[in-house]
N, C-alpha and C positions, 0 to 999 in steps of 0.2 A: 061190522066195524064202523067206527066213528069216521065221518067224512073229513073232519079236521085232522085226525091222526093220519089218514091216508094221504091227504094233500101235503102235510108236513113231511112225511116220509119221502114222497116223490120229490118235493122241493130240495130236501137234504141230499138225496141221491143225485139230482141234477147238478147241484152245487159241487159235490165231490167229483163228479165226472168232468165238469168244466175245469176245475182246478188241476186235475190230472192232465188234461189235454194242454192246458197252459204251461204246466211245468215241462212237459215233453217238448213243446214248441220252443221254449226258452233254451233248452239244451241243444236243439238243432241249429240255432243261430250261431254262426262262427264268432269267435272273439273279435273285439274291435281291434283295429290296426294299432300297433304299438308306435308306428312311425307316422308322423303327420305329413301332409302334402308338401309343406315347405322343405322339410328334410329330404323327402324323396326327390324333389326337384333338384336340390343341391347335389345329391348323389349322382343323379342322372347327368347333370351338367359337368361333373368331374369326369364322367365316363365319355360323354360326347359334348364337347363345347358347341354352343350355338344359342338359338333363341327358342324358348318353349312355345309351342304352338297349341298344344292341347294336353290335358291331363285327365285321367280317369282312375277311379278305384273300382276294381272288378273282382269277382269271384272266379278263380281259375284253378282247376284241378284240386278243389277242396281248400284252397287258401286264398287270402286276399292279396291282390297284386296291383301295384300302381303301374299304369301304362302312361308313359310320358313321351309325347311326340316332340322332337326337336328339329329345327331347321338349321343346318350347319352353314358356315360362311360360304361354302361353295354351292349352296342351294339344294343340297340333298336332305330329304326327310328321313329321319332315323327314329325308330321307336325303341325306348329303353323300358324293360320290365323290371320292377323292383319288388321284392318280397316285402309286404307291408308289416310283417312281424319282425324280421331280422335286418332289413335294409340291404340284403344281398342283391346284387345285380343278377337277374335270372337270364336275361336275353337282351341282345342288342341286334336290331334288325333294320337294315336300310330299306327304304321304300322300293318296292319292285323285287326284292330278294324273296326267293321261296324258302320255306322252312328247311333247315339243315344245310343251307349253302355254306361254302367255305368262309364267306364273309360274316356269317352269324357267329355269335358267341352264346352258347347255351350251357347252363349249369344243369347237371343231372341228366 
């Protein structure tokens, strides 16, 4: 067989394999957040008035979630989790609370 033909065939095969891997990877990436950080902060402050201390956009249980830490007027730190797609408040947790305490509000 001709070396040019063999090299061309191998190169074409590698290109197709790389394209297939890239397409699969793109499908694995979650959709971008519908809600921007500013709107998420606005929602969180309606839920818990105070001063925003920290914000993060994280992947949690297969969905993107904004975690917004707020310092209340009485000095308590509260974390509000907001679904980045829908804007729904998923959880409100005061610093020091364990998961599923009566003080927590969890959706689902």
